[in-house]
N, C-alpha and C positions, 0 to 999 in steps of 0.2 A: 218252192213253197216256203212261205215265211212262218217261222216258229213264234212262240209267244213273246220272245224278246225282239221280234222284228228282223231276225237273222234268218238266212236261208237254212232250211232243214232238208238235207238230202235224203230222199226216200230210196229204199232198196230196189224198188221196181218190180218186185214179184210178190208183194205182200210181206208177211212177217219174215224176218231173217231166220233161216233154219241152219243149224249146225248138224251135219249128217255124220254118221259113223264112218270111219275110214273105209274107202273103197279100194281094193287091190288093183282095180283097173286104172286108177289115176296115173301111175307111172307110164303105162302104155299110152294113155291119152296124151300125156306130155310128150312122149317120144314121137308120136305121130305128128303133133303140131310143131314140134321142134324141126322135123324134117321139112314140113311145108314152109316154115318161116326161113329156114336156111336156104331152101331152093329159091324163095322169093328175093332174098337179100344178097345171096351169094357171099363173096368174101368180105363184104361190108359188115356182116354179122361176125364179130370176133369171137363171141361165145354166146351160148344159149343155155341157161340154167333153169332147172325146176326149183321154184322157190315157194314160200308160203306153206300153209299147213298141209296142203295136198302132197307136198314133197317129203313129209315126215311119216314114215310107216306107222300105222296104228293111231295117228292123231285125227280126231274128229275135225271136220272143217265144213265151211260153206263149200259146196261142190263146184268150185271154180278153180281151174288149172291156171296158176300164175307162172308166166314165163319171163325171165330176166334176160334181156337181149343186150349184149355189149356192142357198142359201135365206136369207131375211132373219133367221131366228132358229132356232138348232138346238133350243132348248127347245120352241118352237112346232112345229117339224118332227116332234119325237117324238110329238106329238099328231095332227098333220095328215097326215103323209107315209107312215108305216109301212104302214097298210092299203092305200092306193092303189098303192104299189109292190109289195106282196105280191100284190095282184090280178093284177099283170103276170107273176107266176111267180117272184118273188124271195123269198128268205128273209132276214129281218133277223138279223144275227149280233151281238147286243149284247155278247158276251164279247170282241169285238175292240176294245172301248173301251180296254182296258188297253194294247193295242199302238198303236192309232191314236186317241188322245184328241181330242175336239173334232169328231168326225164320227160319223155313222151309216153302217154298212157293211152292204151287201146283196150276195148272190150268187144267180145263177140258172143253171140247167142241171141235168142229172141229178146226183145226189149224186156229184160228181166224175166226169168232169172238168166243171168249171164253165165256162160259156160267157160270162158277163157278171158284172161287179162294178159296183156303184154306191157311190160315195163321196159322201155328202151332208154338206155343211158350209157355214158362212158364208164368203162370199168374203173377209171381213176376216181369216180365220184364216191365220196365217203359212204353213201347209202348202199352201194354195191357190196362193199366188204361187210357192212352191218347186216344186210339181208342174208348173206351166205354164212356168216359166223353164227347167227341166230339159228338158221336152219340146221347147221351141222351140230350145234349144241343140243338142240331138241332131239335130233336123231340119235345122239349118243348118251343122253341123260333122260331116261324114261320118267323119272319123278318130275322133272321140269315139264316134260310134255304132258303128263297127267294134270299137273297144276294149270297149265295153259288151257287144256281141254275144259277143265271145270270153269275157268274164267270165261271162256268163249261161250259155253252153254248158258251160263248165268246172264251174260250180256245179251245174248240172242233173245232170251226170254224177256228181259227188262227193256230192251231197246225197241222191240216190235219191228217196225220197218225203218227206223232212223239209223241208217248205216254210219252216219257221222258219230253218233253216240256210241255205237258198237266199236268203231275204230278207236275213238278217244278213250273208251273204257279199258282198252288193252294196252294203252301207251306205257303206263308205269311198269307193268310186267315185262313188256318187250324191252324197254330201256334198261331195266335192272338185269334182265337175263342176258341181254347183249353185252353188258359190262362184265358179267360173270363169264360169258363165253370168251371174251377177249382175254381176260385174266387166265382162264383155263388153257386157252391156246398158247399164251405166253409161257405158262408154267410147263406145258407139254413140250414146247420148243427148247426149254432150258435143260431138259433131261437127256 
């Protein structure tokens, strides 16, 4: 769909964006899906991490389980992983490469609301470290997690069904917090 500026406006697919209270079932849902993906990809899956807001206890989130899957080669993954992941009910979304270069992106669930996302990339990709350090920082810094929750709820209300506006609205907080997380990790390593 084209927005007022003639650019594509990505819709959420399930009506308005909803940020739900934390659900203690999210880690179990991740663990179940992790097992399914590991079984499908075997040793080609080097690591499978729970990322995103559902990976932070107590943090409100869109109820979508994000899985970060590390593979030794993204090019080889394009040949080896798409079909086995699609057999699990996922849809590969290659057009997301312009938004998230260096990874394969999949989503699962009824056509909106999605229930799961898979982000498949090489662990050497800079985004891998950024996603995990951000998650760890929010897990260990409740004030930052609360601030993020407030931003997410405000953006969900103002963005309606424009998921691109929702994501973009979080960028400054995510970038600043990731920088703080890296500094915090470096300081902790020096002690």
